[in-house]
KELO-179141 format. One record per residue (C-alpha): z, y, x. Coordinates in Angstrom, 1 decimal. Each point is the difference from the previous one (the first is absolute). Layout:
// KELO-179141
@z = Z y = Y x = X
...
END
This chain:
// KELO-179141
@z = -61.9 y = 29.0 x = 50.7
@z = 2.4 y = 2.1 x = 1.6
@z = 1.1 y = 1.9 x = -2.8
@z = 0.3 y = -2.6 x = -2.4
@z = 2.6 y = -1.8 x = 2.7
@z = 1.5 y = 3.4 x = 0.2
@z = 0.6 y = -0.1 x = -3.9
@z = 1.0 y = -3.4 x = -0.1
@z = 2.8 y = 1.0 x = 2.5
@z = 0.9 y = 3.1 x = -1.9
@z = 0.4 y = -2.5 x = -3.3
@z = 2.0 y = -2.4 x = 2.0
@z = 2.2 y = 2.7 x = 1.5
@z = 1.1 y = 1.1 x = -4.0
@z = 0.6 y = -3.5 x = -0.9
@z = 2.5 y = -0.5 x = 3.4
@z = 1.7 y = 3.3 x = -1.0
@z = 0.3 y = -0.7 x = -3.2
@z = 1.2 y = -3.6 x = 0.5
@z = 2.6 y = 1.3 x = 2.4
@z = 1.3 y = 2.7 x = -2.6
@z = -0.1 y = -2.8 x = -2.6
@z = 2.1 y = -2.5 x = 2.1
@z = 2.4 y = 2.9 x = 1.1
@z = 0.7 y = 1.2 x = -3.6
@z = 0.3 y = -3.6 x = -1.2
@z = 2.7 y = -0.6 x = 2.6
@z = 1.7 y = 2.9 x = -0.5
@z = 0.3 y = -0.3 x = -3.8
@z = 1.1 y = -3.7 x = 0.6
@z = 3.0 y = 0.9 x = 2.6
@z = 0.9 y = 3.3 x = -0.7
@z = -1.3 y = 1.5 x = -3.5
@z = 0.6 y = -2.7 x = -2.5
@z = 3.8 y = -0.9 x = 0.7
@z = 0.6 y = 3.7 x = -0.8
@z = -1.2 y = 0.1 x = -3.1
@z = 1.6 y = -1.0 x = -3.5
@z = -0.4 y = -4.2 x = -0.1
@z = -2.4 y = -0.4 x = -2.8
@z = -3.1 y = -1.8 x = -1.3
@z = -2.2 y = 3.1 x = 1.4
@z = 1.8 y = 0.2 x = 3.1
@z = -0.7 y = -3.9 x = 0.1
@z = -3.4 y = 0.3 x = -0.2
@z = -0.1 y = 2.5 x = 2.5
@z = 1.4 y = -2.0 x = 2.5
@z = -2.6 y = -2.8 x = -0.9
@z = -2.7 y = 2.2 x = 0.1
@z = 1.0 y = 1.1 x = 3.4
@z = -0.3 y = -3.4 x = 1.1
@z = -3.7 y = -0.2 x = -1.5
@z = -0.9 y = 3.2 x = 2.0
@z = 1.5 y = -0.7 x = 3.3
@z = -2.1 y = -3.8 x = 0.0
@z = -3.3 y = 1.5 x = -1.4
@z = -0.1 y = 3.3 x = 2.1
@z = 0.9 y = -2.1 x = 2.9
@z = -2.6 y = -2.7 x = -0.4
@z = -2.9 y = 2.5 x = -1.1
@z = 0.9 y = 2.2 x = 2.8
@z = -0.1 y = -2.7 x = 2.9
@z = -2.9 y = -2.2 x = -1.8
@z = -1.9 y = 2.7 x = -2.1
@z = -1.5 y = -2.5 x = -2.5
@z = -0.1 y = 0.4 x = -4.0
@z = 0.5 y = -4.0 x = -0.3
@z = 3.6 y = 0.7 x = 1.3
@z = 0.7 y = 2.5 x = -2.6
@z = -1.3 y = -2.6 x = -2.6
@z = 2.0 y = -2.7 x = 1.6
@z = 2.8 y = 2.3 x = -0.4
@z = -0.5 y = 0.8 x = -3.9
@z = -0.4 y = -3.7 x = -0.4
@z = 3.8 y = -0.5 x = 1.4
@z = 1.4 y = 3.2 x = -0.6
@z = -1.0 y = 0.3 x = -3.9
@z = 1.7 y = -3.0 x = -1.0
@z = 3.1 y = 0.7 x = 2.3
@z = 0.7 y = 3.1 x = -1.7
@z = -0.8 y = -1.5 x = -3.6
@z = 2.6 y = -3.1 x = 0.7
@z = 2.3 y = 2.3 x = 1.2
@z = -0.1 y = 2.4 x = -2.8
@z = 0.4 y = -3.3 x = -2.3
@z = 2.9 y = -1.4 x = 2.1
@z = 2.2 y = 3.4 x = -1.5
@z = -1.5 y = -0.4 x = -3.2
@z = 0.5 y = -3.6 x = -0.7
@z = 3.1 y = -0.2 x = 2.2
@z = -1.7 y = -2.6 x = 1.9
@z = 0.9 y = -1.3 x = 3.6
@z = -3.1 y = -2.4 x = -0.3
@z = -2.3 y = 3.0 x = -0.4
@z = 1.7 y = 1.9 x = 2.8
@z = -0.5 y = -2.8 x = 2.5
@z = -3.8 y = 0.2 x = -0.8
@z = -0.4 y = 3.8 x = 0.3
@z = 1.9 y = -0.5 x = 3.4
@z = -2.2 y = -3.3 x = 0.7
@z = -3.4 y = 2.2 x = -0.2
@z = 1.2 y = 2.7 x = 2.1
@z = 1.0 y = -2.3 x = 2.6
@z = -3.3 y = -1.6 x = 0.2
@z = -2.2 y = 3.0 x = 0.3
@z = 3.0 y = 1.4 x = 2.5
@z = -0.8 y = -2.9 x = 2.1
@z = -3.6 y = 0.4 x = -0.8
@z = 0.4 y = 3.2 x = 1.6
@z = 1.9 y = -1.2 x = 3.2
@z = -3.0 y = -2.4 x = 0.5
@z = -2.6 y = 2.7 x = 0.1
@z = 2.1 y = 2.6 x = 2.2
@z = 0.4 y = -3.0 x = 2.6
@z = -3.3 y = -0.6 x = 0.2
@z = -0.8 y = 3.5 x = 0.6
@z = 2.8 y = 0.2 x = 2.7
@z = -1.0 y = -3.3 x = 1.8
@z = -4.0 y = 1.0 x = 0.2
@z = 0.7 y = 3.4 x = 0.8
@z = -2.0 y = 0.9 x = 3.1
@z = 2.0 y = 3.3 x = 1.0
@z = 2.8 y = 1.4 x = -0.9
@z = 0.1 y = 3.1 x = -2.5
@z = 1.3 y = 1.3 x = -2.9
@z = -0.9 y = -3.1 x = -1.7
@z = 1.7 y = -2.4 x = 2.1
@z = 3.1 y = 1.5 x = 0.0
@z = 0.0 y = 1.2 x = -3.7
@z = -0.8 y = -3.8 x = -0.7
@z = 2.7 y = -1.8 x = 1.9
@z = 2.6 y = 2.7 x = -1.4
@z = -1.0 y = -0.9 x = -3.6
@z = 0.1 y = -3.5 x = 0.4
@z = 3.5 y = 0.1 x = 1.5
@z = 1.0 y = 2.2 x = -3.2
@z = -2.0 y = -2.5 x = -2.5
@z = 1.8 y = -2.9 x = 1.6
@z = 3.1 y = 1.4 x = -0.8
@z = -1.1 y = 0.7 x = -3.7
@z = -1.2 y = -3.6 x = -0.1
@z = 3.2 y = -1.3 x = 0.8
@z = 1.9 y = 1.8 x = -2.3
@z = -2.2 y = -1.6 x = -2.9
@z = 0.6 y = -3.3 x = 1.6
@z = 3.6 y = 0.6 x = 0.1
@z = 0.3 y = 1.8 x = -4.0
@z = -2.0 y = -3.0 x = -1.4
@z = 2.3 y = -2.5 x = 1.6
@z = 2.7 y = 1.6 x = -1.0
@z = -1.2 y = 0.2 x = -3.5
@z = -1.1 y = -3.7 x = -0.1
@z = 3.4 y = -1.2 x = 1.7
@z = 2.5 y = 2.5 x = -0.9
@z = 2.6 y = 0.6 x = 2.8
@z = -2.2 y = -1.0 x = 2.9
@z = 1.0 y = 3.4 x = 1.6
@z = 3.7 y = 1.2 x = 0.1
@z = 0.3 y = 3.9 x = -0.2
@z = -3.3 y = 0.5 x = -1.3
@z = 1.4 y = 0.7 x = -4.0
@z = -0.3 y = -1.9 x = -3.3
@z = -3.9 y = 0.6 x = -1.8
@z = 0.4 y = -0.3 x = -3.8
@z = -1.1 y = 1.9 x = -3.0
@z = 3.1 y = 1.4 x = -1.7
@z = 0.7 y = 3.6 x = -0.2
@z = -0.2 y = 0.5 x = 3.8
@z = -3.2 y = -1.9 x = 0.5
@z = -1.8 y = 3.1 x = 1.8
@z = 3.1 y = 0.4 x = 2.3
@z = 0.0 y = -3.7 x = 0.6
@z = -3.8 y = -0.4 x = 0.8
@z = 0.1 y = 3.2 x = 2.2
@z = 3.1 y = -1.5 x = 2.0
@z = -1.8 y = -2.9 x = 0.5
@z = -3.4 y = 1.3 x = 1.0
@z = 1.5 y = 2.7 x = 2.4
@z = 2.6 y = -2.5 x = 1.2
@z = -2.9 y = -2.3 x = 1.0
@z = -2.2 y = 2.6 x = 1.5
@z = 3.0 y = 1.2 x = 1.9
@z = 0.9 y = -4.0 x = 1.0
@z = -3.8 y = -0.7 x = 0.7
@z = -0.6 y = 2.6 x = 2.8
@z = 3.6 y = -0.4 x = 1.3
@z = -1.4 y = -3.9 x = 0.8
@z = -3.2 y = 0.9 x = 0.9
@z = 1.5 y = 2.1 x = 3.1
@z = 2.8 y = -2.7 x = 0.6
@z = 2.6 y = 2.5 x = -0.5
@z = 2.2 y = -2.2 x = -2.2
@z = 2.4 y = 2.5 x = -1.6
@z = 1.9 y = -2.7 x = -1.8
@z = 0.6 y = 1.7 x = -3.2
@z = -2.3 y = -2.2 x = -2.1
@z = -0.3 y = -4.0 x = 1.0
@z = -2.6 y = -2.8 x = -1.1
@z = 2.5 y = -3.1 x = -1.3
@z = -2.6 y = -2.5 x = -1.1
@z = -2.7 y = -2.0 x = 2.5
@z = -3.2 y = 1.8 x = -1.4
@z = 1.8 y = 3.5 x = 0.5
@z = 0.9 y = -0.9 x = 3.2
@z = -3.2 y = -1.0 x = 0.9
@z = -1.7 y = 2.9 x = -0.9
@z = 2.4 y = 2.3 x = 1.4
@z = -0.8 y = -1.9 x = 3.6
@z = -3.9 y = 0.1 x = -0.6
@z = 0.3 y = 3.5 x = -0.3
@z = 1.8 y = 0.8 x = 3.0
@z = -2.0 y = -2.4 x = 2.0
@z = -3.3 y = 1.7 x = -1.3
@z = 1.6 y = 3.4 x = 1.2
@z = 0.5 y = -0.9 x = 3.1
@z = -3.3 y = -1.6 x = 0.4
@z = -2.1 y = 2.8 x = -1.6
@z = 1.5 y = 2.2 x = 2.4
@z = -0.8 y = -2.1 x = 2.9
@z = -3.8 y = -0.2 x = -1.2
@z = -0.6 y = 3.3 x = -0.7
@z = 1.0 y = 1.0 x = 3.7
@z = -2.1 y = -2.7 x = 1.4
@z = -3.1 y = 1.4 x = -2.3
@z = 1.0 y = 3.1 x = 1.2
@z = 0.0 y = -0.7 x = 3.8
@z = -3.0 y = -2.3 x = -0.1
@z = -2.3 y = 2.4 x = -1.7
@z = 1.5 y = 2.9 x = 2.3
@z = -1.2 y = -2.2 x = 3.2
@z = -3.3 y = -1.1 x = -1.5
@z = -0.7 y = 4.0 x = -0.3
@z = 1.2 y = 0.6 x = 3.1
@z = -2.3 y = -2.8 x = 1.4
@z = -2.9 y = 1.6 x = -1.5
@z = 0.6 y = 3.2 x = 1.6
@z = 0.5 y = -0.9 x = 3.3
END
């Protein structure tokens, strides 16, 4: 029985390391590697694959269930399909559908991770890493919200770039995706840089909701860490 438990721990540690590495390389690709490549269709696929790798590796590392991978494929395969189709058909509708699948699965990832965080009984690597990934995934989630809003209602944000399917299609899409990633994390951290500005009511509401979430999330995590630490201290004493 002791040997079986030991083998289970080794297996779980392998997946934990794999999850850490997968998430690390996905973040590096999204923010550092992809931007320096030539902007073409294959680089675009690499960017989308990086988002998928980030979400799947994070959830599977924390949750460790195959159902998560199956659920991820259920959302991610249509995401890749409709995203590719949007370029072939020059369709903004297909792009909205693709990012809708990505948005829903990102929300699912955040919910799974938050449940693990709130039910954690000790401060360990899972709790710290889970909180970090919820923060990063939240920035990606709102970036998707902003992109979809700007596609459905062009001109919702000033300074985000123009999205169309002319000869500079890839340049426009990259510009908006990275601009909204930048804007999302700046809003999440309540930096308020001011170079991108929401113009309509929904864009302003989404921005306000992200800023509120960023502040509340930090407060909740600090409260959780302190609560768990005090519980462990009381048990030891």
